[in-house]
C-alpha positions in Angstrom: 336.8 23.8 -0.6 339.9 24.3 1.6 342.7 21.9 1.9 341.8 21.5 5.6 338.7 19.5 4.5 340.9 17.0 2.8 343.2 16.7 5.8 340.2 16.1 8.2 338.7 13.6 5.8 342.0 11.7 5.6 342.3 11.6 9.4 338.7 10.3 9.8 339.3 7.7 7.1 342.6 6.6 8.8 340.8 6.3 12.1 338.1 4.2 10.5 340.7 1.9 9.0 342.7 1.6 12.2 339.5 1.0 14.2 338.5 -1.8 11.8 342.0 -3.2 12.0 341.5 -3.6 15.8 338.2 -5.4 15.4 336.1 -2.3 16.0 332.3 -2.3 15.6 331.6 -2.3 11.8 328.7 0.2 12.3 331.0 2.7 13.8 333.6 2.1 11.1 331.0 2.8 8.5 329.9 6.0 10.3 333.4 7.4 10.2 333.8 6.4 6.6 330.6 8.3 5.7 331.7 11.3 7.7 335.1 11.4 5.9 333.3 11.2 2.5 330.9 14.0 3.4 333.7 16.3 4.6 335.9 15.6 1.6 333.0 16.6 -0.7 331.7 19.5 1.4 332.0 22.7 -0.7 332.8 25.1 2.2 336.0 25.4 4.3 335.4 23.6 7.6 337.1 26.4 9.5 334.2 28.8 8.5 331.2 26.6 8.9 329.0 24.8 11.4 330.6 21.3 11.3 327.5 19.6 12.7 325.3 20.6 9.8 327.5 18.4 7.5 325.8 15.1 6.7 327.0 12.2 8.9 328.8 14.5 11.3 327.2 14.1 14.7 328.4 15.2 18.2 331.1 12.6 18.7 332.7 13.0 15.3 332.2 16.7 15.5 334.3 16.9 18.7 337.1 14.9 16.9 337.0 17.3 14.0 337.2 20.3 16.3 340.2 18.8 18.0 341.9 18.1 14.7 341.3 21.7 13.6 343.0 22.9 16.8 346.1 20.7 16.8 346.2 18.6 13.6 345.1 15.3 15.1 342.7 13.9 17.8 343.4 11.7 20.8 341.7 8.5 19.7 343.6 8.6 16.4 346.9 9.1 18.2 346.1 6.1 20.5 345.4 3.8 17.6 348.5 4.9 15.7 350.6 4.1 18.8 349.0 0.6 19.1 349.4 -0.5 15.5 352.9 -0.6 13.8 353.2 1.7 10.8 354.1 -1.3 8.6 350.9 -3.0 9.5 349.0 0.2 8.6 350.8 0.2 5.3 349.5 -3.4 4.7 346.0 -2.1 4.7 346.8 0.1 1.7 347.5 -2.9 -0.5 344.7 -3.5 -3.0 342.7 -6.6 -2.1 344.0 -6.9 1.4 341.5 -5.7 4.0 342.2 -4.8 7.7 341.2 -8.2 9.1 343.5 -10.2 6.8 346.3 -7.7 7.4 346.0 -8.2 11.2 345.9 -11.9 10.7 349.2 -11.9 8.8 350.8 -9.8 11.5 349.5 -11.9 14.4 350.1 -15.3 12.9 353.2 -14.7 10.7 354.7 -11.5 12.1 354.4 -9.8 8.7 354.7 -6.1 9.4 355.2 -4.4 6.0 354.3 -4.8 2.3 358.0 -5.7 1.6 357.8 -8.4 4.3 354.6 -9.7 2.8 356.2 -10.0 -0.7 359.1 -11.9 0.8 356.7 -14.3 2.6 354.7 -15.0 -0.5 357.9 -15.7 -2.5 359.2 -18.0 0.3 355.9 -19.9 0.4 355.1 -18.9 4.0 351.4 -18.2 3.2 350.8 -21.8 2.0 348.0 -23.3 4.0 346.9 -20.0 5.5 343.1 -19.7 5.1 342.1 -17.2 2.4 345.5 -17.0 0.8 345.5 -19.4 -2.2 347.7 -19.0 -5.3 345.3 -16.5 -7.0 345.1 -14.4 -3.8 348.9 -14.4 -3.6 349.2 -13.3 -7.2 346.8 -10.4 -6.6 348.7 -9.4 -3.5 352.0 -9.2 -5.3 350.3 -7.1 -8.0 348.9 -4.9 -5.4 352.3 -4.4 -3.7 353.7 -3.4 -7.0 351.0 -0.9 -7.5 351.6 0.5 -4.0 355.3 1.0 -4.8 354.5 2.8 -8.0 351.9 5.0 -6.3 354.6 6.1 -3.8 356.7 7.4 -6.7 354.0 9.2 -8.7 351.0 11.3 -8.0 347.8 11.8 -9.9 347.3 15.1 -11.7 344.6 16.3 -9.2 347.1 16.3 -6.3 349.8 18.0 -8.5 347.7 20.8 -9.9 346.1 21.6 -6.6 349.5 21.9 -4.9 351.1 23.8 -7.8 348.3 26.3 -7.9 348.4 26.9 -4.1 352.2 27.5 -4.3 351.8 29.9 -7.2 349.1 31.8 -5.4 351.4 32.1 -2.3 354.5 33.4 -4.0 354.7 37.1 -4.9 356.2 36.6 -8.3 356.0 39.0 -11.3 355.2 36.0 -13.4 354.7 32.4 -12.5 353.5 29.1 -14.2 353.9 25.4 -13.7 355.7 23.5 -16.4 356.8 19.9 -17.0 354.4 16.9 -17.1 351.8 18.9 -15.1 351.4 21.4 -17.9 351.3 18.6 -20.4 348.4 17.2 -18.3 349.9 13.7 -17.8 347.6 11.6 -15.7 350.4 11.0 -13.2 353.5 13.0 -12.4 356.7 12.4 -10.5 357.4 16.0 -9.4 356.3 19.6 -10.0 358.2 22.2 -12.0 357.4 25.9 -11.4 358.9 28.8 -13.3 358.9 32.3 -12.0 360.1 35.8 -12.8 361.0 37.6 -9.6 363.6 38.3 -6.9 365.7 35.5 -5.2 363.6 36.1 -2.0 361.0 33.9 -3.7 363.2 31.0 -2.7 362.8 31.9 1.0 359.1 32.4 0.6 358.8 28.8 -0.9 360.8 27.3 2.0 358.6 29.0 4.6 355.3 27.7 3.2 353.5 25.7 6.0 353.2 22.5 3.9 356.9 22.4 3.0 358.5 19.7 5.2 362.0 19.6 3.7 364.3 21.8 1.7 366.2 19.4 -0.5 368.4 22.1 -2.2 368.5 25.9 -2.2 370.1 28.4 -4.5 369.5 31.8 -6.0 368.1 30.4 -9.3 366.6 27.0 -8.2 365.2 25.6 -5.0 363.8 22.1 -4.5 361.5 21.3 -1.6 359.4 18.4 -0.4 355.8 18.9 0.8 353.7 17.1 3.4 352.3 15.0 0.6 355.7 13.7 -0.3 355.7 15.7 -3.6 359.0 17.3 -4.7 358.6 20.8 -6.1 361.4 22.6 -8.1 361.1 26.4 -8.3 363.3 28.0 -11.0 363.8 31.8 -11.5 364.1 32.7 -15.2 364.9 36.0 -16.9 361.8 37.9 -18.0 363.2 38.2 -21.5 363.6 34.4 -21.8 360.2 33.5 -20.4 358.9 31.9 -23.6 362.0 29.8 -24.3 362.2 28.7 -20.7 358.5 27.6 -20.8 359.1 25.6 -23.9 362.3 24.0 -22.5 360.9 23.1 -19.1 357.5 22.0 -20.3 359.0 19.3 -22.4 358.6 16.5 -23.2 362.3 15.5 -23.7 361.4 13.9 -27.0 359.5 17.0 -28.2 362.4 19.2 -27.2 365.0 17.1 -29.0 362.9 17.2 -32.2 362.5 21.0 -32.3 366.2 21.5 -31.3 367.0 19.4 -34.4 365.0 21.9 -36.5 367.0 24.7 -35.1 370.3 22.9 -35.7 369.4 22.4 -39.4 369.0 26.1 -39.7 372.4 26.7 -38.0 370.7 28.0 -34.9 370.8 27.0 -31.2 367.7 26.5 -28.9 368.0 26.5 -25.1 366.0 27.6 -22.1 367.4 31.1 -22.7 366.2 31.5 -26.3 366.6 30.7 -29.9 369.9 32.1 -31.2 371.6 32.4 -34.6 375.1 31.4 -35.4 376.5 34.7 -34.0 374.6 34.2 -30.7 372.1 36.9 -31.5 368.6 36.3 -30.1 366.0 35.3 -32.7 363.2 34.6 -30.3 362.8 34.1 -26.5 360.1 36.3 -25.0 357.0 34.1 -25.8 356.5 30.5 -26.8 354.6 31.6 -29.9 357.7 33.6 -31.0 359.9 30.5 -30.6 357.7 28.2 -32.6 357.0 30.8 -35.2 360.7 31.4 -35.8 361.1 27.6 -36.3 358.3 27.8 -39.0 355.7 26.1 -36.8 352.3 26.7 -35.3 352.4 27.0 -31.5 351.9 23.5 -30.1 349.5 23.1 -27.2 351.4 21.6 -24.2 349.3 18.4 -24.0 350.4 17.5 -27.5 354.2 17.8 -26.8 355.1 14.1 -26.8 356.7 13.8 -30.2 353.8 11.8 -31.6 353.4 13.7 -34.9 352.7 17.1 -33.4 355.9 18.7 -34.8 355.2 17.5 -38.3 351.6 18.7 -38.1 352.7 22.1 -36.7 355.2 22.5 -39.6 352.3 21.8 -42.0 349.9 24.1 -40.2 347.6 21.2 -39.6 347.3 20.9 -35.8 343.7 20.1 -34.8 341.5 22.5 -32.9 341.6 20.7 -29.6 338.5 20.3 -27.4 338.6 22.9 -24.5 336.8 23.1 -21.2 334.7 26.0 -22.5 333.3 23.6 -25.2 331.7 21.3 -22.6 327.9 21.9 -22.6 326.9 19.4 -20.0 327.9 16.6 -17.6 326.5 13.1 -18.3 327.7 11.2 -15.3 327.0 12.5 -11.7 325.7 11.3 -8.4 323.6 12.5 -5.5 323.1 11.4 -1.9 320.4 9.0 -3.2 323.2 6.5 -3.6 326.9 7.2 -2.8 327.0 11.0 -3.5 327.3 13.6 -0.7 325.0 16.4 -1.9 321.2 16.4 -2.4 319.7 16.4 -5.8 318.7 20.1 -5.6 322.2 21.2 -4.7 323.9 19.3 -7.4 321.5 20.6 -10.0 321.9 24.2 -8.7 325.7 23.8 -8.9 325.5 22.6 -12.5 323.3 25.5 -13.4 325.9 27.9 -12.0 328.3 26.5 -14.4 326.1 27.5 -17.3 325.4 24.1 -18.7 322.9 23.5 -21.4 322.1 20.1 -20.0 322.9 18.0 -17.0 322.4 14.3 -16.2 321.9 12.7 -12.8 323.1 9.1 -13.0 322.8 7.5 -9.6 323.7 3.8 -9.2 321.4 1.0 -10.2 320.2 -1.8 -7.8 322.9 -4.4 -8.5 325.4 -2.3 -6.6 323.9 -3.6 -3.4 325.4 -1.2 -0.9 323.5 1.7 -2.5 320.1 0.0 -1.9 318.6 1.6 -5.1 315.0 0.6 -5.9 312.7 1.4 -8.8 310.5 3.4 -6.5 313.4 5.6 -5.5 314.5 6.1 -9.1 310.9 7.1 -10.2 310.7 9.5 -7.2 313.9 11.1 -8.3 312.6 11.4 -11.8 309.5 13.2 -10.5 311.7 15.6 -8.4 313.8 16.3 -11.5 310.7 17.2 -13.4 309.8 19.7 -10.7 313.4 21.1 -10.7 313.2 21.6 -14.5 310.8 24.4 -14.0 313.3 26.3 -11.8 316.1 25.8 -14.4 314.5 26.5 -17.8 317.8 27.2 -19.5 319.3 23.8 -18.6 317.8 20.5 -19.7 317.8 18.0 -16.9 318.3 14.4 -17.9 317.4 11.5 -15.7 320.0 8.7 -16.0 321.4 5.7 -14.3 324.8 4.2 -13.8 324.3 0.5 -14.4 326.5 -2.3 -13.2 328.1 -4.5 -15.9 327.8 -8.1 -14.6 330.4 -10.8 -15.3 328.5 -11.9 -18.4 327.9 -8.4 -19.7 324.3 -8.1 -18.4 323.1 -4.9 -16.6 320.6 -4.0 -13.9 316.9 -3.1 -14.7 314.9 -4.9 -17.4 314.5 -3.3 -20.8 311.2 -1.7 -20.1 312.6 0.1 -17.1 315.8 1.2 -19.0 313.7 2.6 -21.8 312.4 5.3 -19.3 315.8 6.8 -18.6 317.2 9.7 -20.7 320.7 8.3 -20.5 322.2 5.0 -19.4 325.9 4.7 -18.3 327.2 1.2 -17.7 330.3 0.5 -15.7 332.4 -2.4 -14.3 332.2 -2.4 -10.5 333.1 -5.9 -9.7 335.0 -9.0 -11.0 337.9 -6.9 -12.0 340.3 -9.8 -12.5 338.4 -11.8 -15.1 340.7 -13.3 -17.7 341.3 -11.2 -20.8 338.9 -13.1 -23.2 336.1 -13.1 -20.6 336.5 -9.4 -19.9 336.5 -8.7 -23.7 333.3 -10.6 -24.2 331.8 -8.8 -21.2 332.5 -5.3 -22.6 331.5 -6.2 -26.1 328.2 -7.6 -24.8 327.4 -4.3 -23.0 328.3 -2.3 -26.1 325.8 -4.5 -28.0 323.1 -3.8 -25.5 320.7 -1.3 -27.2 319.8 0.2 -23.8 323.4 1.2 -23.0 324.6 4.6 -24.2 327.9 5.1 -22.5 330.5 2.8 -21.0 331.7 4.5 -17.8 335.3 4.5 -16.7 336.0 1.6 -19.1 339.1 0.1 -17.6 337.9 0.5 -14.0 341.3 1.4 -12.8 342.1 3.4 -9.6 345.5 5.0 -9.8 347.7 3.6 -7.1 345.2 1.1 -5.9 343.6 -0.9 -8.6 345.1 -2.1 -11.9 343.0 -1.6 -15.1 341.0 -4.6 -16.3 342.6 -6.7 -19.0 340.7 -6.7 -22.3 341.4 -6.7 -26.0 340.7 -3.0 -26.4 340.9 -3.2 -30.2 338.0 -5.6 -30.3 336.1 -3.6 -27.7 336.5 -0.3 -29.6 335.5 -1.9 -32.9 332.3 -3.0 -31.2 331.7 0.4 -29.7 332.1 2.1 -33.1 329.8 -0.4 -34.7 327.1 0.0 -32.1 327.6 3.8 -31.6 328.3 3.2 -27.9 330.1 6.2 -26.3 333.3 5.6 -24.4 333.7 7.8 -21.3 336.7 9.8 -20.3 336.1 9.8 -16.5 337.6 13.0 -15.2 337.9 11.9 -11.6 341.7 12.4 -11.1 342.4 9.1 -9.4 340.6 7.3 -12.3 341.6 9.3 -15.4 339.9 6.6 -17.4 340.3 6.1 -20.3 343.9 7.1 -20.5 345.1 9.1 -23.4 346.7 6.1 -25.2 343.4 4.2 -25.2 341.5 7.3 -26.2 343.8 7.6 -29.3 343.2 3.9 -30.1 339.4 4.3 -29.7 339.3 7.4 -31.9 341.3 5.5 -34.6 338.3 3.1 -34.7 335.7 5.9 -34.9 334.5 5.9 -31.3 332.8 9.0 -29.8 333.5 10.1 -26.2 331.9 11.8 -23.3 334.0 13.7 -20.8 332.3 13.4 -17.5 333.1 14.4 -13.9 331.7 11.3 -12.1 330.9 13.9 -9.4 329.9 12.6 -6.0 330.0 16.1 -4.5 329.7 19.7 -5.7 333.5 20.3 -5.8 333.9 17.2 -8.0 332.2 19.0 -10.9 335.5 20.9 -11.3 337.2 17.7 -12.2 336.2 18.1 -15.8 339.4 20.0 -16.6 341.4 16.8 -16.0 339.3 14.8 -18.5 339.7 17.6 -21.0 343.4 17.3 -20.5 343.3 13.6 -21.3 341.2 14.4 -24.4 343.7 17.0 -25.6 346.6 14.6 -25.1 344.7 12.2 -27.4 344.2 14.9 -30.1 340.4 15.0 -29.6 338.4 17.8 -31.2 334.9 19.0 -30.1 333.3 16.8 -32.8 334.8 13.7 -31.1 333.1 14.6 -27.7 329.3 14.2 -27.5 328.8 16.6 -24.6 330.2 19.5 -26.5 327.3 19.1 -28.9 324.1 21.0 -28.8 321.3 19.2 -27.0 319.3 18.3 -30.2 322.4 16.7 -31.8 323.2 14.8 -28.5 319.6 13.5 -28.1 319.5 12.5 -31.8 322.7 10.5 -31.3 321.3 8.8 -28.2 318.0 8.0 -30.1 316.0 10.3 -27.8 315.0 13.0 -30.3 
C-alpha cells in the first residue's frame, strides 16, 4: 500500500469530521468515514488502480479522490477548512469530545482550542452548560493531556514506516535505524538513522518530498522535520566503526552506561567509534557482536537493551531465545467486511495463506457491538463459507471465531450453546472505559473465569494518543488468567500496542500465556504482527510463552478443542 492511500484516507476523514462539525447530514458523514476506512485498508496504490472499484467509493467521492491525487486536496475540504478555525478543529481530536459539543463550546463560550478549553474548565466556565458535568470535565482534562502527549511522541508504526521509506530513498553504502525505533518501543520521540556513505546523503535527505524543514545541516549529521511532524536525525559514521556506532546510538542510555562501566573496569574506553584499550588501540568496532564479545558478553537483541537484567544475563550466557516473527504459525484475531473490516472473507483468507500460516482465525464482532449488526444467521453463514474455503486451502486450518464484547459486569454476547460452536473466542472491552478500578478488575476477572472465553483481546483497551488504558488491578487480573488458562493478547495494531511490554512482563511473571495477533481489519494490517513481536521481545517472551507459535495440535489441546 502506498503512502498516498493514507493521505487520501486522512483527507476524507478530515472532511467527514468537518462536515459533521457544521451539522452535515449524518448519513453523508458516515459514507465518507466508510470510504476513508476502505482506502486506508486497500492493498494497492491508489495511483495505479480503478478508484471506483474500492468499496464505499462512489462517483462523488471518487471525484474528490481524483482531485486530491492531482493537487493534494479537494475544493470542498478547502472550503470547510476556511470556515472552521484550526483551534476548533483541534477540539474534535480530544477524546470524549465530539464535533457537536466542540461547536457548542465555540459558539456559546468562544472556546477555540484545547488550551482554551482547559483554562475554561479550571475557571469553572463550563458550570451549568448542558452535558458538561464534573465527570465530563475530568474526562476532558485527561483527554487534553493525552492530546498533548500524542503531539510529542509517535507510535512505532508511523516511525518504522517513515524510517524505512527514508532508508530506501538514500543511496548509502550501509544504512539502519537506531534509537528507540530499533529497540521497538511502542512510542518514539524522533528517529535516528545511521549511514555509511558520502556527505551528499545529507542533501538527498533534505530534498525528500515529505521533508518540510531542515532543522540543522552538517557534513556528519543533519536533522529534518517531516510532514508528519517527526524529527529525523541522519548521522554518517565511519565504516570501520559501524558496530560500535550501532551499539551507541541504539541505546538505551541506561544500557550504554552499564556496558561502559564494564569497559572501564577493564581499563578500556567505549564510544561510538569503538572499544579501545588504555593505549587507544582498537579492540572492537566493526560489528556489534565484536563489541559485546570483547566485553565477555553475548550479543544483546536491541529490544532487551533497557538495563533490566539483560547485561547480567548476557555475561552469564543466559539470554533467552526470544520469539521472532518467523515463529508465528497463525493469526488468532482478524476481521472481514461482515462487520467492521474492509476486505471480504475470501480475500483475507487468501492473504493469510500467502503468508504461509498453519492456521488462521476469523473473529468478526459479536452482536452487542450494535453498529456491526451481527446476527447468529450471519455468523453461521460465515462458518459455512469458511468450510467451503477450507477445501481450497488444505495446508492452513481455518478457525471460525468471534470477538465478544465484555459488558460492564463481565458478561459476553451469545449464550453458552452458541459460543460452544466457535473454534476460538476472543473477548474485549469496547465500552464503559472509565469504570472505577475495582469494578474494572471484577469485570476482567469475570471474563477470565468464563469457560467460553479463550483470549482477552487488547486488554487495556488503550488507543495511543486518544484513549487512556482502563484502570484495573492487573496483578489480580493476571493471577485469574493464569489460574483459568485464559490467554492474554498482545494486539499488534500499532496505535493499540496492547498489552504494553511492562504489563506483558508482569503477566508472564504470573504464568500467563499470550497470543500475538494483528487485529487486522484489512489485508495490509496483517503485516502489523511485527510490532506485536517487538513488544513480546521487549518483555523477554520465548516461543513457548506465545500460543500461536505452537503447532496446531498443541494449540487446540490448550483451547480444549482437540
